[in-house]
N, C-alpha and C positions, 0 to 999 in steps of 0.2 A: 647590466643595466637594469634597472630596478621596472616591474609592468606600468607602461606609462601606452597615452595612444599619440605622443607626437614623439619622436628623435629633432634634435637641434645641431644640427654639424656643422663645423667651416670646416671646409674644404677648400683648397685654389684651383681642384682640375675639377670637379662638384661635379657631373655624371660620368663614372668611371667604374670599369671593371670591378676597382676591390669596396666598390658601393649600392652595385648588383650582386655581385658574384659571395662579397665576402658579408655584410650584410643582411640583404636580403634573402640570401639563400641559412640564414640567422635569424631573421625575424620575418614575420610572416608579412612584410613594404604590402600597402594595399595601395598607398597615396605616396608620388617623391614629386617635390614642390622643391622646383631652384625658386631663390629669391633675387634677383638682379637685376637693377632699375636697366643698365643697357644692353642684355640679353633679351628682355622680355620687348623693348622696342627695334629688335633686329629679328626678321624673319626667317633669312639663313641661317644665322646663329640659332633663333626657337627650334628651328627644325631638321639641326644637326644634333644638337644632344638630344631634341625627343626619340631619334630614331637607335637613339641607344638604351631604350625604356621597353621590356617585357609591354607585352600585350597584356595580361592580366594587373598589370599599374596604371593606373591613372596616372599619368606624366604632367607636369604644369611648367609652364615660367611665367611667372610671373611677376607685377613689378616687388619691391619693395615694401609698397601702401597698401597693394592689394594681396599680398602672402599675409601681412598682419588681419588684413581685414577678415581674407577667409580661416586661418586660427582663428580668434577672437567669435568669429559667429560658429565656426561648423564643429563642432564636439562631439559632430555622433557619425564621425567611419568607422565603418566593418571594421578595423584593421587600425591595421600603424601607416599613422604618416612619418616621414623624412622629409627636415625640409634642408635646404643644403644653401649654404651659404659659404663664399669666395672668400669673405675677410671679417674680421672682429668689427674694421668699421661699420661693416653693412649692419650688424646684429646691433650696434650704436644707436642707429638710424633704428632699428625696425621697432628698440625700447622705447626710441622720443616718441615716434607712430601709440605707442602705448603696448606693444606686445610685452606677453604676462609669463615667460616659461615658467611651466609647472615642476621640473627635474634639470639635471642637468644640464650643459652645454658640452654636447660632442666637438673636439677638435681633434679634427682627424688626419690634415694636414698645411701645411702651409709650408709650402718651402720655397729652396735658396733662393737667393738676388741677394745680389749684391749692398754690402750693406743692415741686413742680416744677420743674426747667430744665434748657435744651432745650441738648441738648449735638448733637444729629438733627434730623432734622424729623419723623424717624420716634421720637424718643429719646429723655425727659422721665421725667428721675429726680429724688427728694428726698432729704433724706442722709441718710436709711436707710437706703432701696435701692445710695444709690451703697456705703455703707456693705458692706451686703450684697454687693454682686459684687465690692468689696476684697476682703471674703474668702476667699470662692472661688475669687478669683484667686490670693491668698499660697497656699492648699492648689493651686495649677498647672493649676485650672480655664482655659481660652479661651474666650472667647469674642467672639465674633463678628459685629458687628454690619451687616445684611441685609437689609432691603424686599422683596426680588426676587432669584431666585438671578442671574439677567444684571447686576445692580448690584451698584454696590461695595460691596468691601469693608471696612469699619473699625474696626480693633481695640478693644475695647471699652478694653481697657489702660489705653494712650494718649489716649481721650478725654476719662477724668477721672481721670489722674493719679495 
């Protein structure tokens, strides 16, 4: 990935070892934000996720609206911010709230559920999710599928046709 201050990653597991160890050891993460309306409203889930964040990383669980506001106003973080979203639908909501991504969006893990088709061993999408990604691609967003920073990057547009 190119040099940038924010990585936006869609991964339905949100904060987990692959993010903390894989991405956190490869990039100097200073801030880790989970953008999720439901978890932002649930103190128990918020606290559970934040317990996994190392002390040297500023971990936050914010609503989608608050995540967009923070990213749009605060670009002077000393280091890298990773924003974790659990679905393409949440990214679409953030775009409608004024998010303007400055680089490719990382698609790191959307796992098997009934009704989803496999595109990569870690990317399974249903028809609505494919349509959601296509709409965002039509608005010039670029999606790179990559489970870990040292893994192969795949262009989502090519995968979904």
